[in-house]
C-alpha positions as CSV (number, residue, x, y, z in Angstrom):
1,X,73.9,98.4,80.8
2,X,73.0,95.7,83.2
3,X,75.9,93.6,82.0
4,X,78.3,96.5,82.5
5,X,77.0,97.1,86.0
6,X,77.3,93.4,87.0
7,X,80.8,93.1,85.5
8,X,82.1,96.2,87.3
9,X,80.6,95.2,90.7
10,X,82.3,91.8,90.6
11,X,85.7,93.3,89.6
12,X,85.4,95.8,92.4
13,X,84.7,93.1,95.0
14,X,87.6,91.1,93.8
15,X,89.9,94.0,94.1
16,X,88.7,94.8,97.7
17,X,89.4,91.2,98.6
18,X,92.9,91.7,97.3
19,X,93.5,94.7,99.5
20,X,92.0,92.9,102.5
21,X,94.3,89.9,101.9
22,X,97.3,92.1,101.6
23,X,96.5,93.8,104.9
24,X,96.1,90.5,106.7
25,X,99.3,89.0,105.2
26,X,101.3,92.1,106.2
27,X,99.9,92.0,109.7
28,X,100.8,88.3,110.0
29,X,104.4,88.6,108.7
30,X,105.2,91.8,110.6
31,X,103.6,90.4,113.7
32,X,105.9,87.4,113.5
33,X,108.9,89.7,113.0
34,X,108.2,92.4,115.5
35,X,106.3,90.5,118.3
36,X,108.0,87.2,117.7
37,X,107.6,84.2,120.0
38,X,104.4,82.1,119.8
39,X,101.2,83.9,118.7
40,X,103.1,86.9,117.4
41,X,101.8,86.4,113.8
42,X,98.1,86.1,115.0
43,X,98.6,89.1,117.2
44,X,99.8,91.0,114.2
45,X,96.7,90.2,112.3
46,X,94.6,91.3,115.3
47,X,96.5,94.6,115.6
48,X,96.1,95.2,111.8
49,X,92.4,94.6,112.0
50,X,92.0,96.9,115.1
51,X,93.8,99.7,113.4
52,X,91.6,99.4,110.3
53,X,88.4,99.4,112.5
54,X,89.4,102.5,114.4
55,X,90.4,104.4,111.3
56,X,87.2,103.2,109.6
57,X,85.0,104.5,112.3
58,X,86.6,108.0,112.2
59,X,86.3,108.0,108.4
60,X,82.7,106.8,108.4
61,X,81.4,109.6,110.7
62,X,83.5,112.6,109.7
63,X,84.7,112.2,106.1
64,X,81.8,114.0,104.4
65,X,82.2,117.1,106.6
66,X,85.9,117.2,106.0
67,X,85.6,116.8,102.3
68,X,83.0,119.6,101.9
69,X,85.2,121.9,104.1
70,X,88.4,121.1,102.2
71,X,86.7,121.6,98.8
72,X,85.3,125.0,99.7
73,X,81.7,123.9,99.0
74,X,78.7,125.9,100.1
75,X,75.1,124.8,100.5
76,X,72.6,126.4,98.1
77,X,68.8,126.6,98.1
78,X,66.1,126.1,95.5
79,X,65.7,129.8,94.7
80,X,69.4,130.2,93.9
81,X,69.7,127.2,91.5
82,X,66.2,126.1,90.5
83,X,67.3,123.9,87.5
84,X,70.0,122.2,89.5
85,X,67.5,121.4,92.3
86,X,64.9,120.1,89.8
87,X,67.5,117.8,88.2
88,X,68.7,116.4,91.5
89,X,65.2,115.8,92.9
90,X,63.8,114.2,89.7
91,X,66.8,112.0,89.1
92,X,66.9,110.9,92.7
93,X,63.3,109.8,92.4
94,X,64.2,107.8,89.2
95,X,67.2,106.3,91.1
96,X,65.0,105.3,94.0
97,X,67.0,107.2,96.7
98,X,66.2,110.2,98.9
99,X,67.1,113.6,97.3
100,X,70.6,114.5,98.6
101,X,71.7,117.9,99.8
102,X,73.0,120.2,97.2
103,X,76.3,122.1,97.4
104,X,78.1,124.3,94.9
105,X,81.8,125.2,94.6
106,X,82.5,128.7,93.1
107,X,85.0,127.6,90.4
108,X,85.0,127.9,86.6
109,X,86.3,124.3,86.0
110,X,83.4,122.0,85.1
111,X,83.3,119.2,87.7
112,X,81.2,117.5,90.3
113,X,81.4,115.0,93.1
114,X,79.2,113.2,95.6
115,X,79.8,112.2,99.3
116,X,77.9,110.9,102.2
117,X,78.1,107.5,103.9
118,X,74.6,106.3,102.8
119,X,71.7,107.5,100.6
120,X,70.0,109.2,103.5
121,X,73.2,111.3,104.1
122,X,74.0,111.9,100.5
123,X,75.4,115.2,99.1
124,X,75.8,116.2,95.5
125,X,78.3,119.1,94.8
126,X,78.9,120.8,91.5
127,X,81.0,123.7,90.4
128,X,79.6,126.9,88.9
129,X,81.6,126.1,85.8
130,X,79.7,122.9,85.3
131,X,76.4,124.8,85.6
132,X,77.5,127.4,83.1
133,X,79.0,125.1,80.4
134,X,76.6,122.1,80.2
135,X,73.2,122.0,78.7
136,X,70.2,120.4,80.5
137,X,70.7,116.9,79.2
138,X,74.4,116.9,79.9
139,X,73.9,118.3,83.4
140,X,71.4,115.5,84.1
141,X,74.0,112.9,82.9
142,X,76.5,114.3,85.4
143,X,73.9,114.5,88.3
144,X,72.9,110.9,87.5
145,X,76.5,109.8,87.7
146,X,76.9,111.3,91.2
147,X,73.6,109.8,92.3
148,X,74.8,106.5,91.1
149,X,77.8,106.8,93.4
150,X,75.4,107.4,96.3
151,X,73.0,104.6,95.3
152,X,75.9,102.2,94.9
153,X,77.3,103.1,98.3
154,X,80.6,104.1,96.6
155,X,81.5,106.6,99.3
156,X,81.3,103.9,101.9
157,X,83.0,101.4,99.7
158,X,85.9,103.7,98.8
159,X,86.2,104.9,102.4
160,X,86.7,101.3,103.5
161,X,89.3,100.8,100.8
162,X,91.1,104.1,101.7
163,X,91.1,103.1,105.4
164,X,92.7,99.7,104.6
165,X,95.3,101.4,102.4
166,X,96.1,103.8,105.3
167,X,96.3,100.9,107.7
168,X,98.7,99.1,105.4
169,X,100.9,102.2,105.1
170,X,100.9,102.7,108.9
171,X,101.7,99.1,109.7
172,X,104.4,99.1,107.0
173,X,106.0,102.2,108.5
174,X,106.0,100.8,112.0
175,X,107.5,97.5,110.7
176,X,110.3,99.3,108.8
177,X,111.2,101.5,111.8
178,X,111.4,98.5,114.0
179,X,113.5,96.5,111.6
180,X,116.0,99.3,111.0
181,X,116.1,100.8,114.5
182,X,114.6,98.4,117.1
183,X,115.2,95.0,115.8
184,X,118.9,94.7,116.7
185,X,119.7,92.5,119.7
186,X,116.4,90.7,119.9
187,X,116.7,87.4,121.7
188,X,116.9,84.4,119.5
189,X,113.6,82.9,120.6
190,X,111.7,85.7,118.9
191,X,110.5,85.7,115.3
192,X,112.7,88.7,114.6
193,X,115.9,86.5,114.9
194,X,115.0,84.6,111.7
195,X,116.9,86.2,108.8
196,X,114.6,84.7,106.1
197,X,111.5,86.0,108.0
198,X,113.1,89.4,108.4
199,X,113.8,89.6,104.7
200,X,110.2,88.7,103.8
201,X,109.0,91.2,106.3
202,X,111.2,93.9,104.9
203,X,110.1,93.2,101.4
204,X,106.5,93.3,102.4
205,X,106.8,96.5,104.4
206,X,108.4,98.2,101.3
207,X,106.2,96.8,98.6
208,X,102.8,96.4,100.3
209,X,101.9,100.2,100.3
210,X,102.8,100.4,96.6
211,X,100.7,97.4,95.6
212,X,97.9,98.6,97.9
213,X,97.9,102.0,96.2
214,X,97.8,100.4,92.8
215,X,94.8,98.3,93.9
216,X,93.1,101.4,95.3
217,X,93.5,103.2,91.9
218,X,92.2,100.1,90.1
219,X,89.1,100.0,92.4
220,X,88.5,103.7,91.9
221,X,88.6,103.4,88.1
222,X,86.2,100.4,88.2
223,X,83.7,102.4,90.4
224,X,83.8,105.2,87.8
225,X,82.8,102.8,85.0
226,X,80.1,101.4,87.3
227,X,78.7,104.9,88.1
228,X,78.7,105.7,84.3
229,X,76.7,102.5,83.6
230,X,74.3,103.2,86.4
231,X,73.8,106.8,85.3
232,X,72.9,105.6,81.8
233,X,70.4,103.2,83.5
234,X,68.9,106.1,85.5
235,X,68.5,108.6,82.7
236,X,68.0,106.0,79.9
237,X,70.1,108.4,77.8
238,X,73.9,107.5,77.8
239,X,74.6,110.3,75.3
240,X,73.9,113.0,77.8
241,X,76.8,111.9,80.1
242,X,79.0,111.0,77.2
243,X,78.7,114.6,75.8
244,X,79.2,116.1,79.3
245,X,82.4,114.1,79.7
246,X,83.7,115.2,76.4
247,X,83.1,118.9,77.3
248,X,84.8,118.4,80.7
249,X,87.7,116.6,79.1
250,X,88.6,119.4,76.7
251,X,87.9,122.3,79.1
252,X,91.1,124.1,80.0
253,X,90.0,126.3,82.9
254,X,93.1,127.0,85.0
255,X,91.5,127.6,88.4
256,X,92.8,125.1,90.9
257,X,90.3,122.5,92.0
258,X,90.7,119.6,94.4
259,X,93.9,118.0,95.6
260,X,95.4,114.5,95.7
261,X,93.3,113.6,98.8
262,X,90.0,114.4,97.1
263,X,90.7,114.0,93.4
264,X,89.2,110.5,93.3
265,X,85.8,111.9,94.3
266,X,85.3,114.1,91.2
267,X,83.6,112.9,88.0
268,X,86.8,113.8,86.2
269,X,90.3,114.0,87.6
270,X,90.7,117.8,88.5
271,X,94.5,117.5,88.5
272,X,94.7,116.9,84.7
273,X,97.3,114.2,84.8
274,X,98.5,112.7,81.5
275,X,101.2,110.6,79.9
276,X,102.6,107.9,82.1
277,X,100.8,109.3,85.2
278,X,97.6,107.8,83.7
279,X,98.8,104.5,85.0
280,X,98.5,105.9,88.5
281,X,95.3,107.9,87.9
282,X,92.1,107.7,90.0
283,X,90.0,107.8,86.8
284,X,90.0,105.9,83.6
285,X,90.7,108.0,80.4
286,X,87.6,110.0,79.4
287,X,87.7,108.7,75.9
288,X,87.4,105.1,77.2
289,X,84.4,106.1,79.4
290,X,82.7,107.9,76.4
291,X,83.3,104.9,74.2
292,X,81.8,102.6,76.8
293,X,78.7,104.8,77.2
294,X,78.1,105.0,73.4
295,X,78.2,101.2,73.2
296,X,75.3,100.9,75.6
């Protein structure tokens, strides 16, 4: 379990460095193309960083409220869901974090997610279908997985990644609009008059959002493996989460749950993508996660 946690942490960090490098390179090249003249490339890096910081601050302070509202989650008290509250509080103690707030979504599909920018602001949200279809040990495995996300600061981590992806998409869009509509007739002293640089900038503006999205998906899949390993460490019983994932994987409840903006938060992809779309999924295949848990 410790080896799996360490391995996944390092892979996630390397992937984040990849996204950061892509953002800075994009800002550098498009700065040289759009701003031109001396210092344009450095100015582009500065603008890219500023956009990422502003978007990051908005995400940091408001994302949890938006997610809960979009998901249709409602807060519940101890009297309404005693067993759920007991599982959350006892496992939070084992994980060494404050007990998070508890929310429920009235939906028959078994699923759950966590949000909150740090352990003191954590939220665990489960569906009514999860409470009805899992036994106690399976429920504890799922809760431990969500607490692992909170303990590992995954919400902050993924918010940072999503913000950088958004900044890359925004900067790419501005660069493309400029090169197609505003770049004609620039004076020859500017960077925009260099055909080779324009070509590189065009290629980056088109390909960077695609590469960035693929890196985001890879990071999301790594964090799911990490949360699974951490959950096994918290409960000391990997089979509970493995059995829960198997039940969630074969469930065919048709009630809509989540959307593409929130799908990465859930313990299992609520959109039920398959086939080639697995390559672009926010989650690794459930059978791979189950096999990894049973090797622990």
